[in-house]
C-alpha positions in Angstrom: -47.4 -65.2 90.5 -44.9 -63.8 88.1 -46.5 -62.4 84.8 -44.7 -63.3 81.5 -44.7 -59.4 80.2 -44.2 -56.3 82.2 -41.6 -55.4 84.4 -38.7 -57.0 86.1 -39.7 -59.9 88.5 -39.1 -58.6 91.9 -36.5 -60.9 93.8 -36.3 -61.2 97.7 -32.8 -62.9 98.5 -32.9 -64.7 102.0 -29.0 -65.5 102.7 -26.2 -64.0 102.6 -23.6 -66.7 103.2 -20.6 -68.4 101.2 -22.9 -69.9 98.5 -25.3 -66.9 98.5 -22.6 -64.7 96.9 -23.1 -66.8 93.4 -26.9 -66.5 93.7 -26.8 -62.4 94.5 -24.1 -62.2 91.6 -26.3 -64.0 89.1 -29.5 -62.2 89.7 -27.5 -58.9 89.6 -26.7 -60.0 85.6 -30.3 -61.2 85.0 -32.0 -58.5 83.2 -35.6 -59.8 83.6 -35.2 -59.9 87.6 -34.4 -56.9 90.1 -33.3 -57.6 93.8 -35.6 -55.5 96.0 -34.5 -56.8 99.4 -31.9 -58.8 100.9 -32.1 -60.6 104.4 -29.6 -61.8 106.6 -29.2 -62.8 110.3 -26.3 -60.6 110.1 -27.1 -57.3 109.2 -23.1 -56.7 107.8 -23.4 -59.4 105.5 -26.8 -58.3 104.1 -25.3 -54.8 103.6 -22.2 -56.4 101.9 -24.5 -58.3 99.7 -26.8 -55.5 99.1 -24.3 -53.7 97.0 -24.7 -55.7 94.1 -28.1 -54.5 93.9 -28.4 -50.6 94.2 -32.2 -50.3 94.6 -32.6 -53.0 97.2 -33.4 -52.9 101.2 -31.7 -54.7 103.9 -33.4 -56.9 106.9 -32.4 -59.1 109.4 -36.0 -60.6 109.8 -37.5 -62.5 107.0 -41.2 -62.3 108.1 -40.5 -58.4 108.6 -39.6 -58.2 104.9 -42.3 -60.2 103.3 -44.6 -58.0 105.2 -43.2 -54.7 104.3 -41.8 -55.2 100.6 -44.1 -56.4 97.7 -41.9 -59.3 95.7 -42.9 -62.1 93.3 -40.4 -64.3 94.2 -38.1 -65.2 97.0 -34.6 -67.0 96.6 -33.9 -69.1 99.7 -30.2 -69.7 100.3 -30.1 -70.2 103.8 -28.9 -73.3 105.5 -31.1 -76.5 105.5 -32.6 -76.5 108.9 -34.3 -73.0 108.3 -36.0 -74.0 104.7 -39.2 -75.2 106.6 -40.3 -71.8 108.4 -39.1 -69.7 105.1 -41.4 -71.8 102.6 -44.2 -71.5 105.3 -43.7 -67.8 105.1 -43.6 -67.8 101.6 -46.8 -69.8 101.1 -48.3 -67.4 104.0 -47.7 -64.7 101.5 -48.7 -66.4 98.4 -45.0 -66.0 96.9 -43.3 -68.6 94.9 -40.1 -69.9 96.2 -36.7 -71.1 95.1 -35.0 -73.1 97.7 -31.3 -74.2 97.9 -30.8 -78.2 98.5 -30.7 -80.1 100.5 -34.3 -79.0 100.7 -34.6 -79.9 104.2 -32.7 -82.3 106.9 -34.8 -85.3 106.5 -37.2 -86.7 103.8 -40.3 -86.3 105.8 -39.4 -82.6 106.5 -38.8 -82.3 102.5 -42.3 -83.6 101.7 -43.9 -81.5 104.2 -42.3 -78.3 102.7 -43.7 -79.5 99.1 -47.2 -80.1 100.7 -47.3 -77.0 102.2 -46.1 -75.0 99.0 -48.7 -77.1 96.8 -51.5 -76.3 99.6 -50.6 -72.7 99.3 -50.8 -72.6 95.6 -47.5 -71.4 95.2 -44.5 -72.6 92.9 -41.6 -74.3 94.8 -38.5 -74.8 92.9 -35.2 -76.6 94.0 -31.9 -74.5 92.9 -30.3 -77.7 91.7 -27.5 -75.9 89.6 -25.4 -79.0 88.8 -27.5 -80.2 85.9 -26.9 -76.8 84.4 -23.5 -77.0 84.5 -22.1 -76.5 80.8 -20.5 -79.9 80.6 -23.3 -81.9 81.6 -25.7 -80.1 79.3 -23.6 -81.1 76.6 -23.3 -84.7 77.3 -26.8 -84.7 77.7 -27.4 -83.1 74.3 -24.7 -85.9 72.8 -26.2 -88.4 74.4 -29.8 -87.4 73.3 -28.7 -87.0 69.6 -27.7 -90.5 69.6 -23.6 -89.8 69.6 -22.9 -92.7 71.7 -25.3 -95.0 70.7 -27.1 -97.2 73.2 -25.3 -96.2 76.8 -23.7 -99.2 78.4 -22.4 -97.1 81.8 -21.6 -93.6 83.4 -19.2 -93.5 86.0 -18.1 -90.2 87.9 -15.2 -89.8 90.0 -15.9 -87.2 92.6 -12.6 -85.9 94.2 -12.8 -82.2 95.1 -10.1 -82.5 97.8 -11.8 -80.0 100.0 -12.5 -82.1 102.8 -9.2 -82.9 104.6 -8.1 -82.1 108.1 -9.8 -80.7 111.1 -10.7 -77.0 109.6 -12.5 -78.8 106.6 -15.2 -76.7 105.0 -14.9 -74.0 108.1 -13.9 -71.1 105.7 -17.0 -71.6 103.5 -20.0 -73.9 104.9 -19.2 -74.7 108.5 -22.4 -76.6 109.0 -21.2 -79.4 107.0 -19.1 -80.7 109.7 -22.0 -81.3 111.9 -24.4 -82.9 109.1 -25.2 -86.5 110.4 -25.6 -87.5 106.6 -23.4 -85.3 104.4 -21.9 -86.7 101.4 -25.0 -88.0 99.5 -27.5 -85.7 101.5 -25.4 -82.6 100.5 -23.3 -83.4 97.6 -24.2 -86.7 96.0 -27.9 -85.8 95.4 -26.2 -83.3 92.6 -25.2 -86.5 90.8 -28.2 -88.2 91.4 -30.1 -85.7 89.5 -27.5 -85.4 86.7 -27.3 -89.0 86.4 -31.3 -89.0 85.7 -31.0 -86.1 83.1 -28.6 -87.7 80.9 -29.7 -91.4 81.3 -33.3 -91.7 82.5 -34.8 -93.2 85.5 -32.9 -94.9 88.1 -34.2 -98.3 88.8 -32.1 -99.8 91.8 -29.3 -98.6 93.9 -26.6 -100.5 95.8 -24.1 -98.4 98.4 -21.1 -98.4 100.6 -20.7 -95.2 102.3 -17.9 -94.6 104.8 -16.2 -91.6 106.9 -12.6 -90.8 106.0 -12.1 -87.6 108.0 -13.0 -88.2 111.3 -13.8 -84.5 112.7 -17.0 -84.9 109.9 -20.1 -85.9 111.6 -21.6 -88.0 108.5 -20.0 -90.1 105.8 -17.8 -88.2 103.4 -16.7 -91.1 101.0 -18.4 -94.4 99.2 -19.2 -96.1 96.4 -22.8 -96.3 94.7 -24.0 -98.5 91.9 -27.0 -97.5 89.9 -29.1 -99.3 87.4 -31.3 -97.5 84.8 -34.5 -98.3 83.2 -32.9 -98.7 79.9 -30.4 -101.3 81.2 -27.4 -99.0 81.8 -25.3 -99.3 84.8 -23.8 -96.3 86.8 -21.1 -95.7 89.4 -20.2 -92.8 92.1 -17.1 -93.0 93.2 -16.8 -90.3 95.8 -14.2 -89.2 98.3 -14.2 -85.7 99.5 -10.7 -85.9 101.0 -8.7 -86.4 97.5 -8.6 -84.6 94.9 -8.0 -84.7 90.9 -6.0 -83.4 88.0 -7.6 -79.8 87.6 -6.7 -76.1 87.8 -9.8 -75.5 90.2 -10.4 -79.0 91.8 -14.0 -77.7 92.2 -14.8 -76.6 88.9 -16.4 -80.0 87.9 -15.4 -82.0 91.1 -14.1 -84.6 89.4 -14.0 -86.5 86.3 -16.9 -88.7 84.0 -16.6 -91.6 81.5 -19.9 -92.3 79.7 -19.5 -95.8 77.6 -21.8 -96.1 74.7 -21.9 -98.7 71.6 -20.3 -96.1 69.3 -17.7 -95.2 71.9 -16.5 -93.3 74.9 -17.2 -89.8 76.0 -14.7 -88.5 79.3 -15.0 -85.2 81.0 -11.7 -83.6 82.8 -11.5 -81.6 85.7 -10.9 -78.6 83.6 -14.5 -79.0 81.9 -12.9 -80.5 78.9 -14.7 -83.1 77.0 -12.8 -86.1 74.9 -14.5 -88.2 72.1 -13.1 -91.6 71.5 -15.1 -93.6 68.9 -14.6 -97.3 69.0 -11.4 -98.3 67.3 -10.5 -94.6 67.1 -8.0 -92.1 68.6 -8.9 -89.5 71.5 -10.1 -86.1 69.9 -11.0 -83.0 72.1 -14.9 -82.4 71.7 -15.0 -78.5 71.5 -18.1 -76.9 72.8 -18.6 -73.0 74.2 -19.1 -72.4 77.8 -18.3 -69.7 80.4 -15.7 -69.8 83.2 -17.7 -67.6 85.6 -19.2 -67.5 89.0 -19.6 -71.3 90.1 -19.2 -74.5 88.2 -19.4 -72.9 84.6 -21.7 -70.2 85.5 -24.4 -72.7 86.6 -26.0 -70.8 89.0 -26.6 -68.1 86.5 -28.1 -70.6 84.1 -30.5 -72.2 86.8 -31.8 -69.0 87.7 -32.3 -67.9 84.1 -34.4 -71.0 83.5 -36.2 -70.8 86.6 -37.0 -67.0 85.9 -38.2 -67.8 82.4 -40.6 -70.9 83.5 -42.0 -68.8 86.1 -42.6 -66.2 84.0 -44.2 -68.5 81.2 -46.3 -70.2 83.6 -44.6 -73.9 82.8 -43.8 -76.3 85.4 -40.0 -76.0 86.3 -38.3 -79.4 85.7 -36.7 -78.9 89.3 -39.9 -78.2 91.1 -40.4 -79.5 94.7 -42.6 -82.5 93.8 -40.2 -83.5 90.9 -37.2 -83.1 93.3 -38.7 -85.5 95.8 -37.7 -88.3 93.2 -33.9 -87.6 94.0 -34.8 -87.4 97.7 -36.1 -90.8 97.7 -33.2 -92.1 95.4 -30.8 -90.7 98.1 -32.8 -92.2 101.0 -32.7 -95.8 99.2 -28.7 -95.2 99.1 -28.6 -94.7 102.6 -30.7 -97.8 103.1 -28.7 -99.9 101.2 -25.5 -98.7 102.9 -26.9 -99.8 106.3 -28.5 -102.9 105.3 -25.7 -104.0 103.0 -28.2 -105.2 100.2 -29.5 -104.2 96.8 -32.4 -101.8 97.0 -35.0 -101.6 94.1 -36.8 -98.6 93.1 -39.6 -99.7 90.9 
């Protein structure tokens, strides 16, 4: 367990692929963390990432790492199929763990991973970083403050434009092409989590999922309708092949509208927010954020939050147990699409 006071928390990062770079870079900027070990099956990639952490050692075997290096926390940034064994390894050594999502290839495996962590008395946190993107944090603040009044609906049009052609995803995360469940399992769950943060619990779903790019094993487009416990409606309109107006199409991954009794709040693809009160004119809503790292520096914000929660002994909002609700909602989305009907979640 991590102490609230004293030396920086000793972190081991397992994984050095495309997205792991954002994790490594964020850890290098966190003063209360020290990456002491870096692990990847590719020795050269491990050595490359370790350059960000001058006092770290490199490994190609996670079991050997944990047997030889004293750590407080492991950050698992490897493909989903590896997560189960790595969390079991953390549990064996009594070390808290952060795990990238998807937590596991299936709902059953995800539940087993959570049970293993809980049985060993370690804290398992899912690296759900979209909720820490600055625009969603600001939207959450505005909604919570009552600026929009009672919310009628939320809609997100996801258009990252990175899923076209036979080489889609091969330059970043090639395993995306082979995932039997892709759009909702890998990416859509971010918006399930973000919608819940902004509007509260989801009580039902209806979905139509489809495949646009034939080289992808799973679905890469679709519509999902959500009901929320307070009566609001949500829509996720997703297509990874098409893009939207933005300098960096993957910054926000799309555009968002929130309609409330007091007006409409809009998010554009460059991270800008616009507010229009009913009967009024559009006006920019200014807020401060950093265009660093990934998604408005959300990886740094996520890891800063997790580290603070673990050091203070509080239960992280994105603990493994809490995150299972997102997994169950995604399962209901797939079931709705397969069966062509509304699925209640109450």
